N, C-alpha and C positions, 0 to 999 in steps of 0.2 A: 112721557115714556121713560121708563125705568131704565137707569145703566147697570151696565152687566157687570158684575164684580172681578176684574182681574186680580187673582191670586198671587202672582207674582208680582206682583207692583205692592200688594197688600202685605206679603210678607216682609219685602223689603224696607218697605216705610216703618214696618215692627220691628224690625229689625236694628232700623237707623233710632227710632223714637229710644228702645232700650238702650242702644248704646247713647244715647247721649245723656239719660240718666243716670246709667253707670259714672261718667266720667265728672259731671257735676257731682255725685256722693263722691267720689274719691278726691275731687279737689276740695270740697270742704270740711271732709273726715281730716287730711293731710291738714290743712291751713289749723283747723281746730285741733289739733292731737298735744298742743305745748301751751295750751291755753285760749281763751276767746278773747282777753284785752291787753292791753298794751302791757300793763302791769303784770298780768299772769306770764304773758311770753319772757320778760324781761328776767321775774323771779326761777321760771323753766332754765334760761339761758345762765343764772346765777349758778344755779343749782347743779347744773351739767358741768359750768365749770369747776366749782368745788367740788364735783364727783370726781373727775377728772384729776384732779390736783391731791385727790388722798394720796397716802403713803401706801405702798404696794406690799406693806406687812400688815397691814391692817384687815378686819373683817366687816363686814357692812352694818352698819350701827343700827340698831333699832329702831322703832317709830319713836318712841319716846327722843332717845337720843337725836332722831332727826327732824322731830319737833323741837325739841331746844335750841339745835342749828338755826331752823328755819325762823326762830321766833328773832336769835340771836340775830343773823342777817336782814331779816326785816326791821329791824331798830337801827341798823347801821345804812340800811343801802333803800330799803322797802318803803312804797307809799301804794295807798289805794286798801281793798278789804284785806283784812290781816290772814283770815281763814284760806280763800282762796289763793291768796300770795303762799303762804305757807305749803298748800298742798301743792302748789307746783313748783314751786321748789324742791320738794321732797322728790315729785315725778323725775326733777331735771337731775337731782344728786343721783339718785338710782343709777337711773342710764348712765351717767358719765362714771360713775362707779363699777358697773359692770362693764363698759368699752375701755375704761382703762384696765382693770384686772385680766377682760380677755386679751387685751393685746401685748400682758406684760409672758414672756415666755418662764412655764413652770419648769424648773429643773429636778429631777429626781435623782438618788446618787446610784449608779447600778453598780456593777462587779469591774473595776479598774476604772469606769469612766462614766460621767454623767448621763442622762440622758433628756433632752428638750420634749417634754408633752406636746408642745405645740409643734415642735418639727414632725414629732410622729404623726399626731393628728393630720399635719398637712400631705403625708408621705404615704397616708392609707391605700392610695389608690396608685402609688406611684413604683420605682422601682429600689431595688437594694441601693442600687448605685447612686440613685437620687437621694435616698436618707442618709448614704456616708457622706455624700458632697455638703448637707445641708449642717451635719455633726462636725464634720472637719470647719464649715466656715464660723460655728458657734461651739470653739472650745473652751470648755472648763476646768476647772482643777477637781480632785474628790472631792468629796464629804467628809 
């Protein structure tokens, strides 16, 4: 005799299976985001550190400059396949450079007082008093 289909149990089991698939996909996507081998992950970490240590006044290097930097670092510290190492280094440098530049406050001269762009962005939804408090905590001289 055939068993009767229980729709609630069926949909709960399908939702559970979909959840497990999503968790496994997210885990492996996050794990392999910075390289699949130990050499690639170390190249990404070296590039990330180099990007975070870039001087604040510099602009993002071109692809050719990044490639030259990656080759220089590979000769100093690298191992394994140079092409994949270079790509991982470039990705790490780009991420580190973006983090470093985003963390630096950008000051623009205002009439009689400088205005911090980061402070303004953080206080878009705040009150004027919060904006003034942040500006008072971060005094600057006129440019």
